[in-house]
PDB file of N, H, CA, C and O in Angstrom:
ATOM      1  N   MET A   1      67.339 116.653 105.661  1.00  0.00           N
ATOM      2  CA  MET A   1      69.290 116.364 105.430  1.00  0.00           C
ATOM      3  C   MET A   1      69.196 117.776 105.045  1.00  0.00           C
ATOM      4  O   MET A   1      68.420 118.316 104.256  1.00  0.00           O
ATOM      5  N   SER A   2      70.379 118.390 105.938  1.00  0.00           N
ATOM      6  H   SER A   2      71.009 117.952 106.579  1.00  0.00           H
ATOM      7  CA  SER A   2      70.639 119.961 105.566  1.00  0.00           C
ATOM      8  C   SER A   2      72.071 119.584 104.276  1.00  0.00           C
ATOM      9  O   SER A   2      72.456 118.570 103.694  1.00  0.00           O
ATOM     10  N   LEU A   3      72.404 120.749 104.299  1.00  0.00           N
ATOM     11  H   LEU A   3      72.091 121.573 104.772  1.00  0.00           H
ATOM     12  CA  LEU A   3      73.361 120.585 102.772  1.00  0.00           C
ATOM     13  C   LEU A   3      74.948 120.583 104.112  1.00  0.00           C
ATOM     14  O   LEU A   3      76.023 120.093 103.766  1.00  0.00           O
ATOM     15  N   GLU A   4      74.735 121.251 105.641  1.00  0.00           N
ATOM     16  H   GLU A   4      73.862 121.650 105.922  1.00  0.00           H
ATOM     17  CA  GLU A   4      75.945 120.891 106.114  1.00  0.00           C
ATOM     18  C   GLU A   4      75.918 119.374 106.614  1.00  0.00           C
ATOM     19  O   GLU A   4      76.682 119.106 107.541  1.00  0.00           O
ATOM     20  N   SER A   5      75.374 118.682 106.263  1.00  0.00           N
ATOM     21  H   SER A   5      74.753 118.899 105.510  1.00  0.00           H
ATOM     22  CA  SER A   5      75.061 116.446 106.466  1.00  0.00           C
ATOM     23  C   SER A   5      75.808 116.089 105.569  1.00  0.00           C
ATOM     24  O   SER A   5      76.660 115.267 105.909  1.00  0.00           O
ATOM     25  N   ILE A   6      75.802 116.632 103.795  1.00  0.00           N
ATOM     26  H   ILE A   6      75.111 117.299 103.518  1.00  0.00           H
ATOM     27  CA  ILE A   6      75.597 116.545 102.703  1.00  0.00           C
ATOM     28  C   ILE A   6      77.739 116.152 102.564  1.00  0.00           C
ATOM     29  O   ILE A   6      78.457 115.211 102.224  1.00  0.00           O
ATOM     30  N   LEU A   7      77.925 117.708 103.131  1.00  0.00           N
ATOM     31  H   LEU A   7      77.342 118.473 103.408  1.00  0.00           H
ATOM     32  CA  LEU A   7      79.039 118.164 102.800  1.00  0.00           C
ATOM     33  C   LEU A   7      80.533 117.315 102.645  1.00  0.00           C
ATOM     34  O   LEU A   7      81.366 117.299 101.739  1.00  0.00           O
ATOM     35  N   PRO A   8      80.452 116.591 104.034  1.00  0.00           N
ATOM     36  CA  PRO A   8      81.672 115.404 103.678  1.00  0.00           C
ATOM     37  C   PRO A   8      81.338 114.712 102.720  1.00  0.00           C
ATOM     38  O   PRO A   8      82.362 114.739 102.039  1.00  0.00           O
ATOM     39  N   TYR A   9      80.489 113.997 102.088  1.00  0.00           N
ATOM     40  H   TYR A   9      79.656 113.976 102.642  1.00  0.00           H
ATOM     41  CA  TYR A   9      80.019 113.143 101.822  1.00  0.00           C
ATOM     42  C   TYR A   9      80.498 113.277 100.002  1.00  0.00           C
ATOM     43  O   TYR A   9      80.998 112.491  99.197  1.00  0.00           O
ATOM     44  N   ILE A  10      79.948 114.951  99.933  1.00  0.00           N
ATOM     45  H   ILE A  10      79.542 115.590 100.587  1.00  0.00           H
ATOM     46  CA  ILE A  10      80.760 115.393  98.251  1.00  0.00           C
ATOM     47  C   ILE A  10      82.083 115.457  98.442  1.00  0.00           C
ATOM     48  O   ILE A  10      82.739 114.842  97.601  1.00  0.00           O
ATOM     49  N   THR A  11      82.786 116.103  99.428  1.00  0.00           N
ATOM     50  H   THR A  11      82.254 116.603 100.111  1.00  0.00           H
ATOM     51  CA  THR A  11      84.110 116.295  99.862  1.00  0.00           C
ATOM     52  C   THR A  11      84.614 114.439  99.496  1.00  0.00           C
ATOM     53  O   THR A  11      85.392 114.350  98.545  1.00  0.00           O
ATOM     54  N   LEU A  12      84.347 113.515  99.954  1.00  0.00           N
ATOM     55  H   LEU A  12      83.716 113.587 100.726  1.00  0.00           H
ATOM     56  CA  LEU A  12      84.821 112.567  99.892  1.00  0.00           C
ATOM     57  C   LEU A  12      85.096 111.765  98.823  1.00  0.00           C
ATOM     58  O   LEU A  12      86.062 111.020  98.655  1.00  0.00           O
ATOM     59  N   ALA A  13      83.967 112.029  97.967  1.00  0.00           N
ATOM     60  H   ALA A  13      83.183 112.635  98.103  1.00  0.00           H
ATOM     61  CA  ALA A  13      83.500 111.495  96.966  1.00  0.00           C
ATOM     62  C   ALA A  13      84.572 112.047  96.104  1.00  0.00           C
ATOM     63  O   ALA A  13      85.637 111.483  95.851  1.00  0.00           O
ATOM     64  N   SER A  14      84.054 113.594  95.534  1.00  0.00           N
ATOM     65  H   SER A  14      83.189 114.053  95.739  1.00  0.00           H
ATOM     66  CA  SER A  14      85.312 114.553  94.447  1.00  0.00           C
ATOM     67  C   SER A  14      86.809 113.455  95.138  1.00  0.00           C
ATOM     68  O   SER A  14      87.331 112.547  94.491  1.00  0.00           O
ATOM     69  N   ALA A  15      87.152 113.812  96.329  1.00  0.00           N
ATOM     70  H   ALA A  15      86.728 114.550  96.855  1.00  0.00           H
ATOM     71  CA  ALA A  15      88.562 113.723  96.330  1.00  0.00           C
ATOM     72  C   ALA A  15      88.710 112.229  95.869  1.00  0.00           C
ATOM     73  O   ALA A  15      89.760 111.879  95.331  1.00  0.00           O
ATOM     74  N   PHE A  16      87.646 111.308  96.075  1.00  0.00           N
ATOM     75  H   PHE A  16      86.793 111.592  96.512  1.00  0.00           H
ATOM     76  CA  PHE A  16      88.566 109.751  95.310  1.00  0.00           C
ATOM     77  C   PHE A  16      88.150 110.067  93.819  1.00  0.00           C
ATOM     78  O   PHE A  16      88.160 109.045  93.133  1.00  0.00           O
ATOM     79  N   LEU A  17      87.864 110.969  93.278  1.00  0.00           N
ATOM     80  H   LEU A  17      87.856 111.800  93.835  1.00  0.00           H
ATOM     81  CA  LEU A  17      86.857 110.797  91.942  1.00  0.00           C
ATOM     82  C   LEU A  17      88.512 111.446  91.202  1.00  0.00           C
ATOM     83  O   LEU A  17      89.098 111.032  90.202  1.00  0.00           O
ATOM     84  N   MET A  18      88.778 112.224  91.855  1.00  0.00           N
ATOM     85  H   MET A  18      88.302 112.560  92.667  1.00  0.00           H
ATOM     86  CA  MET A  18      89.562 113.186  91.317  1.00  0.00           C
ATOM     87  C   MET A  18      90.910 112.563  91.689  1.00  0.00           C
ATOM     88  O   MET A  18      91.884 113.316  91.675  1.00  0.00           O
ATOM     89  N   VAL A  19      91.087 111.253  92.028  1.00  0.00           N
ATOM     90  H   VAL A  19      90.295 110.641  92.040  1.00  0.00           H
ATOM     91  CA  VAL A  19      92.489 110.680  92.908  1.00  0.00           C
ATOM     92  C   VAL A  19      92.438 109.487  91.403  1.00  0.00           C
ATOM     93  O   VAL A  19      93.320 109.253  90.578  1.00  0.00           O
ATOM     94  N   VAL A  20      91.258 109.021  91.503  1.00  0.00           N
ATOM     95  H   VAL A  20      90.541 109.211  92.174  1.00  0.00           H
ATOM     96  CA  VAL A  20      90.916 107.684  90.114  1.00  0.00           C
ATOM     97  C   VAL A  20      91.450 108.746  88.559  1.00  0.00           C
ATOM     98  O   VAL A  20      92.290 108.346  87.752  1.00  0.00           O
ATOM     99  N   ALA A  21      90.758 110.036  88.462  1.00  0.00           N
ATOM    100  H   ALA A  21      90.076 110.361  89.118  1.00  0.00           H
ATOM    101  CA  ALA A  21      90.716 110.325  87.029  1.00  0.00           C
ATOM    102  C   ALA A  21      92.466 110.768  86.716  1.00  0.00           C
ATOM    103  O   ALA A  21      92.962 110.663  85.594  1.00  0.00           O
ATOM    104  N   ILE A  22      93.432 111.396  88.253  1.00  0.00           N
ATOM    105  H   ILE A  22      93.029 111.482  89.164  1.00  0.00           H
ATOM    106  CA  ILE A  22      94.591 111.508  88.323  1.00  0.00           C
ATOM    107  C   ILE A  22      95.273 110.527  87.545  1.00  0.00           C
ATOM    108  O   ILE A  22      95.951 110.925  86.598  1.00  0.00           O
ATOM    109  N   LEU A  23      95.186 109.024  87.851  1.00  0.00           N
ATOM    110  H   LEU A  23      94.635 108.701  88.620  1.00  0.00           H
ATOM    111  CA  LEU A  23      95.601 107.883  88.062  1.00  0.00           C
ATOM    112  C   LEU A  23      95.195 107.700  86.811  1.00  0.00           C
ATOM    113  O   LEU A  23      96.108 107.760  85.988  1.00  0.00           O
ATOM    114  N   LEU A  24      94.225 107.514  86.427  1.00  0.00           N
ATOM    115  H   LEU A  24      93.483 107.465  87.095  1.00  0.00           H
ATOM    116  CA  LEU A  24      94.010 107.365  84.769  1.00  0.00           C
ATOM    117  C   LEU A  24      94.274 107.955  83.540  1.00  0.00           C
ATOM    118  O   LEU A  24      93.608 107.598  82.568  1.00  0.00           O
ATOM    119  N   GLN A  25      95.196 108.860  83.418  1.00  0.00           N
ATOM    120  H   GLN A  25      95.737 109.150  84.207  1.00  0.00           H
ATOM    121  CA  GLN A  25      95.395 110.103  82.696  1.00  0.00           C
ATOM    122  C   GLN A  25      96.852 109.355  82.507  1.00  0.00           C
ATOM    123  O   GLN A  25      97.468 108.680  83.332  1.00  0.00           O
ATOM    124  N   GLN A  26      97.212 109.707  81.103  1.00  0.00           N
ATOM    125  H   GLN A  26      96.712 110.255  80.433  1.00  0.00           H
ATOM    126  CA  GLN A  26      98.490 108.701  80.718  1.00  0.00           C
ATOM    127  C   GLN A  26      99.601 109.738  81.063  1.00  0.00           C
ATOM    128  O   GLN A  26      99.379 110.945  81.157  1.00  0.00           O
ATOM    129  N   ARG A  27     100.873 109.126  81.252  1.00  0.00           N
ATOM    130  H   ARG A  27     101.053 108.145  81.176  1.00  0.00           H
ATOM    131  CA  ARG A  27     102.177 109.716  81.429  1.00  0.00           C
ATOM    132  C   ARG A  27     102.432 110.651  80.268  1.00  0.00           C
ATOM    133  O   ARG A  27     102.260 110.357  79.085  1.00  0.00           O
ATOM    134  N   GLY A  28     103.086 112.420  80.980  1.00  0.00           N
ATOM    135  H   GLY A  28     103.226 112.660  81.941  1.00  0.00           H
ATOM    136  CA  GLY A  28     103.340 112.888  79.806  1.00  0.00           C
ATOM    137  C   GLY A  28     104.779 112.688  79.333  1.00  0.00           C
ATOM    138  O   GLY A  28     105.204 111.597  78.955  1.00  0.00           O
ATOM    139  N   ALA A  29     105.154 113.270  79.355  1.00  0.00           N
ATOM    140  H   ALA A  29     104.808 114.157  79.662  1.00  0.00           H
ATOM    141  CA  ALA A  29     106.626 113.372  78.540  1.00  0.00           C
ATOM    142  C   ALA A  29     108.146 113.011  79.721  1.00  0.00           C
ATOM    143  O   ALA A  29     108.461 113.762  80.644  1.00  0.00           O
ATOM    144  N   SER A  30     108.615 112.179  79.493  1.00  0.00           N
ATOM    145  H   SER A  30     108.360 111.568  78.743  1.00  0.00           H
ATOM    146  CA  SER A  30     109.462 111.729  80.845  1.00  0.00           C
ATOM    147  C   SER A  30     110.415 112.712  81.434  1.00  0.00           C
ATOM    148  O   SER A  30     110.689 113.421  80.465  1.00  0.00           O
ATOM    149  N   LEU A  31     110.937 113.069  82.236  1.00  0.00           N
ATOM    150  H   LEU A  31     110.715 112.493  83.023  1.00  0.00           H
ATOM    151  CA  LEU A  31     111.493 114.383  82.468  1.00  0.00           C
ATOM    152  C   LEU A  31     112.935 114.441  82.152  1.00  0.00           C
ATOM    153  O   LEU A  31     113.570 115.421  82.540  1.00  0.00           O
ATOM    154  N   GLY A  32     113.656 113.289  81.341  1.00  0.00           N
ATOM    155  H   GLY A  32     113.140 112.493  81.026  1.00  0.00           H
ATOM    156  CA  GLY A  32     114.417 114.062  80.078  1.00  0.00           C
ATOM    157  C   GLY A  32     113.926 115.095  79.283  1.00  0.00           C
ATOM    158  O   GLY A  32     114.287 116.255  79.089  1.00  0.00           O
ATOM    159  N   ALA A  33     112.680 114.140  78.714  1.00  0.00           N
ATOM    160  H   ALA A  33     112.387 113.197  78.871  1.00  0.00           H
ATOM    161  CA  ALA A  33     112.148 115.212  77.546  1.00  0.00           C
ATOM    162  C   ALA A  33     112.367 117.329  78.313  1.00  0.00           C
ATOM    163  O   ALA A  33     112.456 118.334  77.608  1.00  0.00           O
ATOM    164  N   GLY A  34     112.381 117.269  79.773  1.00  0.00           N
ATOM    165  H   GLY A  34     112.308 116.452  80.346  1.00  0.00           H
ATOM    166  CA  GLY A  34     112.305 118.444  80.105  1.00  0.00           C
ATOM    167  C   GLY A  34     113.643 119.293  79.653  1.00  0.00           C
ATOM    168  O   GLY A  34     113.853 120.463  79.332  1.00  0.00           O
ATOM    169  N   PHE A  35     114.193 118.469  79.751  1.00  0.00           N
ATOM    170  H   PHE A  35     114.022 117.519  80.012  1.00  0.00           H
ATOM    171  CA  PHE A  35     115.407 118.681  79.670  1.00  0.00           C
ATOM    172  C   PHE A  35     116.558 118.336  78.148  1.00  0.00           C
ATOM    173  O   PHE A  35     117.695 117.880  78.028  1.00  0.00           O
ATOM    174  N   GLY A  36     115.562 118.817  77.249  1.00  0.00           N
ATOM    175  H   GLY A  36     114.638 119.187  77.347  1.00  0.00           H
ATOM    176  CA  GLY A  36     115.823 118.707  75.369  1.00  0.00           C
ATOM    177  C   GLY A  36     115.910 117.618  75.257  1.00  0.00           C
ATOM    178  O   GLY A  36     116.073 117.518  74.041  1.00  0.00           O
ATOM    179  N   SER A  37     115.933 116.136  75.850  1.00  0.00           N
ATOM    180  H   SER A  37     115.800 116.217  76.838  1.00  0.00           H
ATOM    181  CA  SER A  37     116.121 114.872  75.324  1.00  0.00           C
ATOM    182  C   SER A  37     115.181 114.543  74.297  1.00  0.00           C
ATOM    183  O   SER A  37     114.512 115.470  73.841  1.00  0.00           O
ATOM    184  N   SER A  38     115.051 113.647  73.953  1.00  0.00           N
ATOM    185  H   SER A  38     115.595 112.895  74.324  1.00  0.00           H
ATOM    186  CA  SER A  38     114.013 113.523  73.037  1.00  0.00           C
ATOM    187  C   SER A  38     112.988 113.222  73.689  1.00  0.00           C
ATOM    188  O   SER A  38     112.976 112.779  74.837  1.00  0.00           O
ATOM    189  N   GLY A  39     111.499 113.580  72.575  1.00  0.00           N
ATOM    190  H   GLY A  39     111.509 113.940  71.642  1.00  0.00           H
ATOM    191  CA  GLY A  39     110.019 114.171  73.199  1.00  0.00           C
ATOM    192  C   GLY A  39     109.714 115.609  72.937  1.00  0.00           C
ATOM    193  O   GLY A  39     110.523 116.524  72.787  1.00  0.00           O
ATOM    194  N   GLU A  40     108.391 115.652  72.907  1.00  0.00           N
ATOM    195  H   GLU A  40     107.734 114.909  73.029  1.00  0.00           H
ATOM    196  CA  GLU A  40     107.834 116.590  73.208  1.00  0.00           C
ATOM    197  C   GLU A  40     107.474 116.980  74.591  1.00  0.00           C
ATOM    198  O   GLU A  40     107.101 116.111  75.379  1.00  0.00           O
ATOM    199  N   LEU A  41     107.591 118.710  75.081  1.00  0.00           N
ATOM    200  H   LEU A  41     107.894 119.416  74.441  1.00  0.00           H
ATOM    201  CA  LEU A  41     106.920 118.605  76.120  1.00  0.00           C
ATOM    202  C   LEU A  41     105.884 119.156  76.154  1.00  0.00           C
ATOM    203  O   LEU A  41     105.262 118.999  77.204  1.00  0.00           O
ATOM    204  N   PHE A  42     105.329 119.894  75.236  1.00  0.00           N
ATOM    205  H   PHE A  42     105.835 120.021  74.382  1.00  0.00           H
ATOM    206  CA  PHE A  42     104.033 120.220  75.255  1.00  0.00           C
ATOM    207  C   PHE A  42     102.843 119.130  73.798  1.00  0.00           C
ATOM    208  O   PHE A  42     102.507 118.917  72.633  1.00  0.00           O
ATOM    209  N   THR A  43     102.789 118.968  74.633  1.00  0.00           N
ATOM    210  H   THR A  43     103.062 119.141  75.579  1.00  0.00           H
ATOM    211  CA  THR A  43     101.545 118.039  73.614  1.00  0.00           C
ATOM    212  C   THR A  43     100.266 118.805  73.398  1.00  0.00           C
ATOM    213  O   THR A  43     100.231 119.859  74.033  1.00  0.00           O
ATOM    214  N   THR A  44      99.046 118.500  72.552  1.00  0.00           N
ATOM    215  H   THR A  44      99.075 117.644  72.036  1.00  0.00           H
ATOM    216  CA  THR A  44      97.925 118.808  72.789  1.00  0.00           C
ATOM    217  C   THR A  44      96.772 117.768  72.939  1.00  0.00           C
ATOM    218  O   THR A  44      96.614 116.839  72.147  1.00  0.00           O
ATOM    219  N   ARG A  45      96.235 117.929  73.676  1.00  0.00           N
ATOM    220  H   ARG A  45      96.363 118.684  74.319  1.00  0.00           H
ATOM    221  CA  ARG A  45      95.415 117.144  74.476  1.00  0.00           C
ATOM    222  C   ARG A  45      94.438 117.055  73.278  1.00  0.00           C
ATOM    223  O   ARG A  45      94.126 117.996  72.548  1.00  0.00           O
ATOM    224  N   ARG A  46      93.833 115.263  73.159  1.00  0.00           N
ATOM    225  H   ARG A  46      94.087 114.499  73.752  1.00  0.00           H
ATOM    226  CA  ARG A  46      92.569 115.409  72.333  1.00  0.00           C
ATOM    227  C   ARG A  46      91.815 113.517  72.653  1.00  0.00           C
ATOM    228  O   ARG A  46      92.273 112.443  73.045  1.00  0.00           O
ATOM    229  N   GLY A  47      90.535 114.022  72.215  1.00  0.00           N
ATOM    230  H   GLY A  47      90.163 114.894  71.897  1.00  0.00           H
ATOM    231  CA  GLY A  47      89.811 112.903  72.908  1.00  0.00           C
ATOM    232  C   GLY A  47      89.534 112.440  74.163  1.00  0.00           C
ATOM    233  O   GLY A  47      89.243 113.214  75.076  1.00  0.00           O
ATOM    234  N   PHE A  48      89.602 111.110  74.318  1.00  0.00           N
ATOM    235  H   PHE A  48      89.838 110.481  73.577  1.00  0.00           H
ATOM    236  CA  PHE A  48      89.382 111.273  75.950  1.00  0.00           C
ATOM    237  C   PHE A  48      90.804 111.168  76.858  1.00  0.00           C
ATOM    238  O   PHE A  48      90.738 110.497  77.888  1.00  0.00           O
ATOM    239  N   ASP A  49      91.514 111.524  76.665  1.00  0.00           N
ATOM    240  H   ASP A  49      91.568 112.069  75.828  1.00  0.00           H
ATOM    241  CA  ASP A  49      92.460 112.194  77.173  1.00  0.00           C
ATOM    242  C   ASP A  49      92.365 114.017  77.209  1.00  0.00           C
ATOM    243  O   ASP A  49      92.936 114.719  78.044  1.00  0.00           O
ATOM    244  N   LYS A  50      91.835 114.319  76.520  1.00  0.00           N
ATOM    245  H   LYS A  50      91.372 113.749  75.842  1.00  0.00           H
ATOM    246  CA  LYS A  50      91.143 115.966  77.013  1.00  0.00           C
ATOM    247  C   LYS A  50      90.312 115.959  77.675  1.00  0.00           C
ATOM    248  O   LYS A  50      90.331 116.805  78.569  1.00  0.00           O
ATOM    249  N   ASN A  51      89.105 114.983  77.597  1.00  0.00           N
ATOM    250  H   ASN A  51      89.089 114.296  76.871  1.00  0.00           H
ATOM    251  CA  ASN A  51      87.519 114.920  78.150  1.00  0.00           C
ATOM    252  C   ASN A  51      88.340 114.558  80.306  1.00  0.00           C
ATOM    253  O   ASN A  51      88.341 115.356  81.244  1.00  0.00           O
ATOM    254  N   LEU A  52      88.749 113.433  80.275  1.00  0.00           N
ATOM    255  H   LEU A  52      88.748 112.784  79.514  1.00  0.00           H
ATOM    256  CA  LEU A  52      89.836 113.082  81.181  1.00  0.00           C
ATOM    257  C   LEU A  52      90.350 114.481  82.289  1.00  0.00           C
ATOM    258  O   LEU A  52      90.122 114.718  83.476  1.00  0.00           O
ATOM    259  N   PHE A  53      90.946 115.030  81.469  1.00  0.00           N
ATOM    260  H   PHE A  53      91.131 114.837  80.506  1.00  0.00           H
ATOM    261  CA  PHE A  53      91.941 115.963  81.937  1.00  0.00           C
ATOM    262  C   PHE A  53      90.513 117.148  82.398  1.00  0.00           C
ATOM    263  O   PHE A  53      90.545 117.668  83.514  1.00  0.00           O
ATOM    264  N   ASP A  54      89.495 117.422  81.550  1.00  0.00           N
ATOM    265  H   ASP A  54      89.470 117.000  80.644  1.00  0.00           H
ATOM    266  CA  ASP A  54      88.443 118.110  82.020  1.00  0.00           C
ATOM    267  C   ASP A  54      87.806 117.590  82.992  1.00  0.00           C
ATOM    268  O   ASP A  54      87.231 118.380  83.742  1.00  0.00           O
ATOM    269  N   VAL A  55      87.742 116.629  83.181  1.00  0.00           N
ATOM    270  H   VAL A  55      88.209 115.988  82.572  1.00  0.00           H
ATOM    271  CA  VAL A  55      86.586 115.346  84.071  1.00  0.00           C
ATOM    272  C   VAL A  55      87.558 115.973  85.881  1.00  0.00           C
ATOM    273  O   VAL A  55      87.111 116.168  87.012  1.00  0.00           O
ATOM    274  N   THR A  56      88.825 116.078  85.348  1.00  0.00           N
ATOM    275  H   THR A  56      89.188 115.920  84.429  1.00  0.00           H
ATOM    276  CA  THR A  56      89.541 116.434  86.776  1.00  0.00           C
ATOM    277  C   THR A  56      89.625 117.271  87.353  1.00  0.00           C
ATOM    278  O   THR A  56      89.718 117.209  88.579  1.00  0.00           O
ATOM    279  N   ILE A  57      89.622 118.630  86.527  1.00  0.00           N
ATOM    280  H   ILE A  57      89.545 118.681  85.531  1.00  0.00           H
ATOM    281  CA  ILE A  57      89.357 119.806  86.605  1.00  0.00           C
ATOM    282  C   ILE A  57      87.979 120.248  87.179  1.00  0.00           C
ATOM    283  O   ILE A  57      87.846 121.385  87.630  1.00  0.00           O
ATOM    284  N   ILE A  58      87.085 119.470  87.167  1.00  0.00           N
ATOM    285  H   ILE A  58      87.193 118.546  86.801  1.00  0.00           H
ATOM    286  CA  ILE A  58      86.104 119.495  87.634  1.00  0.00           C
ATOM    287  C   ILE A  58      85.634 119.015  88.858  1.00  0.00           C
ATOM    288  O   ILE A  58      84.604 119.394  89.416  1.00  0.00           O
ATOM    289  N   PHE A  59      86.520 118.061  89.314  1.00  0.00           N
ATOM    290  H   PHE A  59      87.357 117.753  88.861  1.00  0.00           H
ATOM    291  CA  PHE A  59      86.265 117.298  90.244  1.00  0.00           C
ATOM    292  C   PHE A  59      87.158 118.296  91.153  1.00  0.00           C
ATOM    293  O   PHE A  59      86.702 118.342  92.296  1.00  0.00           O
ATOM    294  N   ALA A  60      87.767 118.728  91.054  1.00  0.00           N
ATOM    295  H   ALA A  60      88.137 118.691  90.126  1.00  0.00           H
ATOM    296  CA  ALA A  60      89.279 119.340  91.652  1.00  0.00           C
ATOM    297  C   ALA A  60      88.609 120.382  92.351  1.00  0.00           C
ATOM    298  O   ALA A  60      88.893 120.530  93.540  1.00  0.00           O
ATOM    299  N   VAL A  61      87.184 121.651  91.453  1.00  0.00           N
ATOM    300  H   VAL A  61      86.953 121.531  90.487  1.00  0.00           H
ATOM    301  CA  VAL A  61      86.820 122.489  91.580  1.00  0.00           C
ATOM    302  C   VAL A  61      85.557 121.761  92.651  1.00  0.00           C
ATOM    303  O   VAL A  61      85.045 122.676  93.295  1.00  0.00           O
ATOM    304  N   ILE A  62      85.149 120.872  92.884  1.00  0.00           N
ATOM    305  H   ILE A  62      85.565 120.128  92.361  1.00  0.00           H
ATOM    306  CA  ILE A  62      84.331 120.263  93.686  1.00  0.00           C
ATOM    307  C   ILE A  62      84.546 120.385  94.663  1.00  0.00           C
ATOM    308  O   ILE A  62      84.094 121.222  95.444  1.00  0.00           O
ATOM    309  N   PHE A  63      85.458 119.386  94.874  1.00  0.00           N
ATOM    310  H   PHE A  63      85.826 118.706  94.239  1.00  0.00           H
ATOM    311  CA  PHE A  63      86.615 119.913  95.879  1.00  0.00           C
ATOM    312  C   PHE A  63      87.256 120.745  96.442  1.00  0.00           C
ATOM    313  O   PHE A  63      87.944 120.654  97.459  1.00  0.00           O
ATOM    314  N   VAL A  64      87.114 121.312  96.002  1.00  0.00           N
ATOM    315  H   VAL A  64      86.555 121.386  95.176  1.00  0.00           H
ATOM    316  CA  VAL A  64      87.897 122.900  97.140  1.00  0.00           C
ATOM    317  C   VAL A  64      86.559 124.189  97.446  1.00  0.00           C
ATOM    318  O   VAL A  64      86.455 125.126  98.238  1.00  0.00           O
ATOM    319  N   VAL A  65      85.299 123.366  95.866  1.00  0.00           N
ATOM    320  H   VAL A  65      85.383 122.605  95.223  1.00  0.00           H
ATOM    321  CA  VAL A  65      84.521 124.626  96.958  1.00  0.00           C
ATOM    322  C   VAL A  65      83.283 123.701  98.022  1.00  0.00           C
ATOM    323  O   VAL A  65      82.529 124.262  98.818  1.00  0.00           O
ATOM    324  N   SER A  66      83.323 122.600  97.840  1.00  0.00           N
ATOM    325  H   SER A  66      83.936 122.144  97.194  1.00  0.00           H
ATOM    326  CA  SER A  66      82.860 121.549  99.313  1.00  0.00           C
ATOM    327  C   SER A  66      83.750 121.929 100.836  1.00  0.00           C
ATOM    328  O   SER A  66      83.214 122.135 101.925  1.00  0.00           O
ATOM    329  N   ILE A  67      84.636 121.941 100.661  1.00  0.00           N
ATOM    330  H   ILE A  67      85.071 121.773  99.776  1.00  0.00           H
ATOM    331  CA  ILE A  67      86.321 122.420 102.010  1.00  0.00           C
ATOM    332  C   ILE A  67      85.664 123.766 101.808  1.00  0.00           C
ATOM    333  O   ILE A  67      85.488 124.106 102.978  1.00  0.00           O
ATOM    334  N   LEU A  68      85.208 124.710 101.086  1.00  0.00           N
ATOM    335  H   LEU A  68      85.351 124.433 100.135  1.00  0.00           H
ATOM    336  CA  LEU A  68      85.131 126.098 101.499  1.00  0.00           C
ATOM    337  C   LEU A  68      83.690 126.617 101.843  1.00  0.00           C
ATOM    338  O   LEU A  68      83.412 127.752 102.232  1.00  0.00           O
ATOM    339  N   ALA A  69      82.735 125.466 101.604  1.00  0.00           N
ATOM    340  H   ALA A  69      82.961 124.545 101.288  1.00  0.00           H
ATOM    341  CA  ALA A  69      81.483 125.600 102.187  1.00  0.00           C
ATOM    342  C   ALA A  69      81.508 125.212 103.378  1.00  0.00           C
ATOM    343  O   ALA A  69      81.264 125.972 104.315  1.00  0.00           O
ATOM    344  N   SER A  70      81.814 123.945 103.518  1.00  0.00           N
ATOM    345  H   SER A  70      82.012 123.328 102.757  1.00  0.00           H
ATOM    346  CA  SER A  70      81.842 123.034 105.011  1.00  0.00           C
ATOM    347  C   SER A  70      82.687 124.168 106.041  1.00  0.00           C
ATOM    348  O   SER A  70      82.760 123.923 107.245  1.00  0.00           O
ATOM    349  N   MET A  71      83.218 125.234 105.548  1.00  0.00           N
ATOM    350  H   MET A  71      83.159 125.433 104.570  1.00  0.00           H
ATOM    351  CA  MET A  71      83.767 126.397 106.276  1.00  0.00           C
ATOM    352  C   MET A  71      83.189 127.232 106.347  1.00  0.00           C
ATOM    353  O   MET A  71      83.079 127.835 107.415  1.00  0.00           O
ATOM    354  N   ILE A  72      82.543 127.635 105.170  1.00  0.00           N
ATOM    355  H   ILE A  72      82.632 127.145 104.302  1.00  0.00           H
ATOM    356  CA  ILE A  72      82.101 128.617 105.642  1.00  0.00           C
ATOM    357  C   ILE A  72      80.183 128.881 106.501  1.00  0.00           C
ATOM    358  O   ILE A  72      79.658 129.741 107.208  1.00  0.00           O
ATOM    359  N   ILE A  73      79.745 127.529 105.851  1.00  0.00           N
ATOM    360  H   ILE A  73      80.172 126.830 105.277  1.00  0.00           H
ATOM    361  CA  ILE A  73      78.298 127.113 106.367  1.00  0.00           C
ATOM    362  C   ILE A  73      78.094 127.709 108.020  1.00  0.00           C
ATOM    363  O   ILE A  73      77.457 128.644 108.508  1.00  0.00           O
ATOM    364  N   PRO A  74      79.399 126.149 108.826  1.00  0.00           N
ATOM    365  CA  PRO A  74      78.869 126.537 110.361  1.00  0.00           C
ATOM    366  C   PRO A  74      79.204 128.085 110.737  1.00  0.00           C
ATOM    367  O   PRO A  74      78.950 128.411 111.897  1.00  0.00           O
ATOM    368  N   GLY A  75      79.654 128.895 110.019  1.00  0.00           N
ATOM    369  H   GLY A  75      79.861 128.630 109.077  1.00  0.00           H
ATOM    370  CA  GLY A  75      79.957 130.426 110.924  1.00  0.00           C
ATOM    371  C   GLY A  75      78.720 131.415 110.895  1.00  0.00           C
ATOM    372  O   GLY A  75      78.382 132.342 111.631  1.00  0.00           O
ATOM    373  N   LEU A  76      78.091 130.758 109.568  1.00  0.00           N
ATOM    374  H   LEU A  76      78.365 130.005 108.971  1.00  0.00           H
ATOM    375  CA  LEU A  76      77.078 131.359 109.091  1.00  0.00           C
ATOM    376  C   LEU A  76      76.107 131.111 110.130  1.00  0.00           C
ATOM    377  O   LEU A  76      75.237 131.963 110.309  1.00  0.00           O
ATOM    378  N   GLN A  77      76.125 130.161 110.778  1.00  0.00           N
ATOM    379  H   GLN A  77      76.832 129.469 110.632  1.00  0.00           H
ATOM    380  CA  GLN A  77      74.492 129.855 111.812  1.00  0.00           C
ATOM    381  C   GLN A  77      74.867 130.351 112.540  1.00  0.00           C
ATOM    382  O   GLN A  77      73.936 131.008 113.006  1.00  0.00           O
ATOM    383  N   GLY A  78      75.786 130.551 113.102  1.00  0.00           N
ATOM    384  H   GLY A  78      76.542 130.017 112.724  1.00  0.00           H
ATOM    385  CA  GLY A  78      76.421 131.161 114.631  1.00  0.00           C
ATOM    386  C   GLY A  78      76.511 131.943 114.650  1.00  0.00           C
ATOM    387  O   GLY A  78      76.947 132.490 115.663  1.00  0.00           O
TER     388      GLY A  78
END
């Protein structure tokens, strides 16, 4: 099994897991907080929220790298 045949599965899995990780994250400050209403605009992530945020970034990087690899690898072979 070549890397070229595995890349679509890696891309789909990372996309799905990234969407799930994004949906699991808690909502941040409301829209009104951005315009000076109650609530803090910037908060520090802690515990599970921070880990979930880091995992989301990792899935996003895997997704982008797999797409770039799937575009570059066929060009190297031809």
